[in-house]
C-alpha positions in Angstrom: 4.1 -11.2 54.2 4.6 -7.5 56.0 0.9 -5.6 55.8 3.1 -2.4 56.7 6.7 -0.8 57.3 7.4 1.1 60.0 10.2 4.1 59.9 12.1 5.4 63.1 12.3 9.6 62.2 15.7 10.8 64.1 13.5 13.5 66.0 10.2 11.5 66.4 7.9 9.1 66.8 7.9 6.5 64.6 6.6 7.4 60.9 3.7 4.8 59.4 3.3 4.3 55.9 -0.4 5.2 54.4 -1.3 1.5 54.3 -0.9 1.5 58.0 -2.8 4.3 58.9 -5.7 3.9 56.6 -5.8 0.0 58.3 -5.8 2.4 61.8 -8.1 5.6 61.0 -11.5 4.4 63.1 -9.6 3.5 66.1 -7.1 6.7 66.2 -10.7 8.6 65.6 -11.7 6.8 68.3 -8.4 7.5 70.7 -8.4 3.4 71.4 -4.5 3.8 70.3 -2.0 3.3 72.2 -0.3 7.2 72.8 3.0 6.2 70.8 0.7 5.1 68.0 -1.6 7.6 68.0 1.3 10.4 68.0 2.4 8.2 64.9 -0.8 8.7 63.1 -1.1 12.4 63.5 2.6 12.6 62.5 1.3 11.1 59.1 -1.6 12.9 58.6 -0.3 16.0 59.4 2.4 15.4 56.4 0.7 13.4 54.4 -2.0 15.0 51.4 -2.9 11.6 50.3 -3.9 10.4 53.6 -5.3 13.3 55.3 -8.1 14.2 53.1 -9.7 10.6 54.0 -9.0 11.6 57.4 -10.8 14.6 57.2 -14.1 13.4 55.2 -14.1 10.3 58.3 -13.7 12.7 61.1 -16.7 14.5 59.5 -18.7 12.3 59.3 -18.3 10.6 62.6 -18.9 14.4 63.6 -22.3 14.6 61.3 -23.4 11.2 63.0 -22.7 12.4 66.5 -24.9 15.4 66.0 -27.7 14.2 64.2 -27.8 11.5 66.6 -28.0 14.3 70.1 -30.6 16.4 67.9 -32.9 13.7 67.0 -32.9 11.7 70.2 -35.5 12.7 72.7 -36.4 9.8 74.9 -39.1 12.0 76.9 -40.6 13.4 73.5 -40.9 10.2 72.9 -42.6 8.9 75.2 -45.0 11.8 75.7 -45.6 12.2 71.4 -46.7 8.3 72.2 -48.9 8.5 75.2 -50.4 11.9 72.9 -51.3 9.3 70.0 -52.4 6.3 72.6 -54.8 8.7 74.1 -56.2 10.4 70.9 -57.1 6.8 70.3 -59.1 6.2 73.5 -56.3 4.0 75.5 -56.0 4.2 79.0 -52.1 4.7 80.2 -50.9 3.0 82.4 
């Protein structure tokens, strides 16, 4: 059983169907595919009104996740707050 169809486009990268693109969308977003496969998915997304919204949603999700991680990641600040709380309770720092 074939999971997806591939079509050769006469003027560029191979053309993939929607199922193939959706199966590899996370790998595409993480840039973990070969350059040829990246180009094929990019071409598909550029012209597919069905797949592009899903791509845009997942890309936005990853961007928001990255932003939240950067905004709420402060190991030094966390260490200082924990040490302050321990001092306030009479604990001794090591």
